[in-house]
N, C-alpha and C positions, 0 to 999 in steps of 0.2 A: 504494498497500500504504499500512495505517496502519505507522508504525516505532518500537520502541523498543530503546536503543542501552545498554547497557552494560558498560564495563571497568574493569579493577583491577588493582594489582600484585600481588594474589596475599599469600600469606603468610609468601613465602620470599624470594622476589628483592627486591631495593634497589628497584628502578627497574622503569616499566613500556615496554617496547619494543615494545607493542603500538601499530596506528593506526586509527581507524576510519574508512569511509565513508559518509556519508549526506548525499545532493545530489541532491533532487527525486527522480527514479526511479533512482538509481544508489547502490548500497552496498554494502561491502566490509568485509572484514579483514583487516591486513595482521602480520604476526610475524614482529619483526625479529631479526636475528640478527648476531655478530659483534663481542661487547662493546656495554659501557654506552652510547657515543656512535655507533659504528657502526649496532647493531640500531636505536634509536630514530630514527637519521637514514632509513635503507634503508626502513624502515616507513611516514613520514612523506612521505617523496619518493616512495615509490609510488601513494600515495592522491591526493598534491596532481596529480602529473601526470596522470594518469587522468580526473582531476575537470576537470582544466582542458579535455582534450581532447577529453570526452566529453559534456560537459554541455551539453544546448539541442541538440543531435544526433539522428538518427532509431536507434534501437536498430538492429543489423546486426553481421553476422560480421566483414567487411570492417574498418570502424569499430573494432571492437571486437580485433580483434587488432592493427591501428593504435598504439591507447592502450596495449596491454600492452609491445609492442616501445619505444615511446617510455619507459616507466617503467625497464624493462630497462638500455636505452642508459644513462640519465640516473644510474642506480645506478652501471653498471657503470665510466663514465668519473668520475665521483665517486671510487669506491673502489682508482680504478687511479691518482689522479693524488695522493691525499694518505692521506700514509701514516699517518694517525691514523684513517684508513677501509678500509684495506686489510681484505680478507677480508670487507668487509660485503654483505650480501644478506638476502632477507627474501622470506616466501611470500606471496599475492596470490589472494583468493577476491572475485570480483565477483559483483556478480547486478544484470542492468542491465535493468529493467523498459518493455517494449513494451506496445501497447498489447491484443494477445491472448497475447503470449508474453514468456518470460522467457528472459534468455541469459544463461548465466554463462560468465566464465572464470576459469580456474582454475591456479595453480602452487603446487605445495608441498605442505603437510600440513594447512592450516586445510579446513574441513568446509562445504559446504553441503548441508542437508536440506531437506527436504521433509515436510510432515507433512499426509499427504490422506486424508480419509475415515476416520478414526483410526489409518492407518500411516504412521510413521517411514521413509523412505526416503535414505539418503543418495546423493547425487545427483553426489559428486565420488569421485577416488581419491587414495589418499595419494600423493604423491611422496615416498617414504621408502624407506629398506633393509628396517624390518618391513611395510609395504605391500607390496613385491613379494613379499617373501617369504611373506605371506598369500597374494597371488593364486596363487601360482606350487606354493601347497598344501605348504609346506617347512616350514610352523608351523603351530600352531593361533594362536587367538584367546586361549585364554588363556596362552599363550608368550608371545603378544605382548605382553602387559602388563609381564613381567618381561626383556625381551629388552634387551642391553646395547647394541644399538643404535636402540634404540625412537625416539629423538631423532634420528636422522643424517636428512638429507634429502637426496633424488638427483638436485631440481630447484628453483632459488629463480629468483628476479629479484637480477639485479646479479651476478650470480658469472660471469658468462661474456657474450660479445657478442651474444650471440644467447639465444631461450629459446622455447621452444614451449607455448603455452599449451593446454591443454585447454577447448574451447570446447562448451558445448551449446545446443542452445534448445529450450525446454522448454514444449507449450501452459497457459496457464495456466486455471486454474478458481477459480470464485469460491469463498471462503473457505478456498484456500489458503494453509497457514503457512507462512513458511520462515525459516529459522534458518542464519545465516552463522558460524561461530566458531575460534576458535583452539585449538591441542589444547590450553590450560589448562582448556576445560571440557571437552572430550569424553574427557581421559584422568583424569577427575574423577567425572564423570557417568556410567555405563552408558547406550547407546542407548535400553533399556529402561525409565531412569529418565527419562530425555528424553521419550520419547514420553504418559508417564502424566502428567509435570506439563503439556507441552502441550493433552494431552486434559482436566486439569481445572479449569487457571488459562486467562487469556488476558491479551493486550496486557501493560501494567507487569506488573502481578502474575507473568507468567509469567515476562517477563524476569528480573526481583528473585529469583525461585525458581530461577533455573538457577545466577545468579551467589552466590546463599548455598548450596545443595548443593553446587558446586564447592567453595569457600572451607571449608564443613563437612567437605568428603573430606579437606581436609591443604592444599588451594588451594597447589600446589606450583609453580605455571607462571602469568605473568601469566595473565589469562582475560578474554575480550572476547568480545563477540556480538552481533549485530543479530538481531533477531526481526520478521518483517513479515508481515499478513496482507492476501489479493490481496482488494478490494473491488467491482473494476472490473474488469470483460473488455471488450472493447470488438471487436465482429464487424470482421474486414479487409473 
């Protein structure tokens, strides 16, 4: 894929607790939590561990799960043994590009979007209180935007000794555009506006525009994104 990555601390938060992963055919966003030092540490460790374990290997489900599990165990052990890091955790949304397929591993409320044939589809489900309420039809999308628990996630790396990531395999199509982002982007920019930007702009211009609009709409959180376009599909 052709990759363009952006991260910004936003206009309100004093620091950036997001971490990006861009390494050959492995791409991801981690959004840390647990205070200034804890959030930064958790997201950084998450991307470091999966990168070290997965890069150079053939993309497949079991190896992907092993990588996510190792990240979780590393963060959990650190926050358990170091008081200053107690309670830290992070989201992690990964794309691992194979020859003809894309593997997704997902924990938390960062997102992976696929823009294909003019249509934007979120391929991940938010592991959050609001996400579960929406899936159970207990609140509306408009209610979700102002719900008091909209920032509370129900699954994260490092908060428990084990974690169960959502893992998906999606066939690649030439020209597919993938967007991985933290909630600092999609909470500021409506899906319809993301789709319009991806339909009208490409590459660096599209990535810059997404970040610009998130900041123009308030930039209330750290904003991170990895944008990629599929340039090669090799039949198995």
